[in-house]
C-alpha positions in Angstrom: 0.1 0.6 -0.1 1.4 3.7 -0.8 0.4 5.1 2.7 2.3 2.4 4.7 5.4 3.2 2.1 5.0 6.5 3.2 4.8 6.1 6.5 7.2 3.9 6.7 10.1 6.1 4.9 9.1 9.6 6.4 8.3 8.2 10.1 11.6 9.8 11.4 10.3 13.2 10.1 6.4 13.0 11.3 5.3 15.5 14.6 2.5 13.8 16.8 0.5 16.2 18.8 0.0 15.4 23.1 -3.0 13.5 23.4 -5.9 14.6 24.5 -8.1 13.1 27.3 -11.4 11.5 26.2 -14.6 12.4 28.5 -16.2 9.5 29.9 -19.8 8.4 28.8 -22.5 9.2 31.4 -25.8 7.3 31.1 -27.5 8.8 33.8 -30.0 11.5 33.4 -29.0 15.3 33.3 -31.0 18.5 34.5 -32.3 19.9 31.1 -30.9 23.8 32.4 -27.4 22.1 33.2 -27.2 20.1 29.7 -28.5 23.7 28.4 -25.3 25.5 30.1 -22.8 22.7 28.5 -24.3 22.9 25.0 -24.0 26.7 25.1 -20.1 26.4 26.6 -19.5 23.8 23.9 -20.7 26.2 21.1 -18.5 29.1 22.5 -15.2 26.4 22.7 -16.0 25.2 19.2 -17.3 21.5 18.4 -14.9 19.5 16.9 -13.6 16.0 16.5 -10.8 14.7 18.6 -8.6 14.8 15.7 -9.7 18.2 15.1 -9.0 19.4 18.3 -5.9 17.8 18.5 -4.7 19.7 15.7 -5.4 22.7 16.7 -3.5 22.2 19.6 -0.6 21.1 17.4 -1.0 24.3 15.6 -0.8 26.3 19.1 2.0 24.7 19.9 4.1 25.5 16.6 2.8 29.5 16.6 4.1 29.3 20.7 7.0 28.4 19.2 7.8 30.3 16.2 7.0 33.1 18.4 9.5 32.4 20.5 11.9 31.9 17.8 11.1 35.2 15.9 11.8 36.7 19.3 15.1 35.3 20.2 16.4 36.4 16.4 15.1 40.0 16.9 17.0 40.4 20.3 20.3 38.6 19.0 19.8 41.2 15.2 19.2 43.9 17.3 22.3 45.4 18.0 23.4 44.7 14.2 20.4 46.8 13.1 21.6 49.1 15.7 24.8 49.8 14.1 23.6 49.6 10.7 20.7 52.7 11.3 23.9 54.5 13.0 25.7 54.2 9.7 23.0 55.3 7.8 22.0 58.3 9.8 23.3 62.0 8.9 26.3 63.2 11.1 25.3 65.0 14.1 26.3 68.8 14.4 29.5 69.2 16.3 27.8 71.6 18.9 24.6 73.5 19.7 26.3 77.0 19.5 26.5 76.7 16.3 22.9 76.6 15.5 21.8 79.2 18.0 23.8 81.9 16.4 21.9 80.8 12.7 18.9 81.9 14.5 17.2 85.3 13.4 17.1 87.4 16.0 13.4 89.1 16.6 13.2 92.4 17.9 10.7 91.7 20.3 9.6 89.0 22.6 7.9 86.2 22.2 6.3 86.3 25.3 4.9 89.7 24.5 1.8 90.1 22.6 2.3 92.5 19.3 0.0 95.5 19.0 -0.5 96.8 15.9 -1.4 100.8 14.8 -4.8 101.3 13.8 
């Protein structure tokens, strides 16, 4: 069978999710109000087969792993990116005194209001 050959040849690369505990079947009568509450809760959580739930757990695990790896890479590359930004940025003026010399001189104080003749 082709599926059996595939499993035998690729067994080492297959990943398996953690097992999901199954709910025990109860044969007793459940209070109708309690049953309605349980049905609403399942509808919120999402109803699916055990296989679908296992796939969802596996996807969430991969997502957490990817986020952790991406964060490590980002933190590892942060100093290098910082140095690249520093190299690309324009040079900083040598002192602030030269900048203040280029400002225009106003004949009035900026705090006082100007009164214009009418």
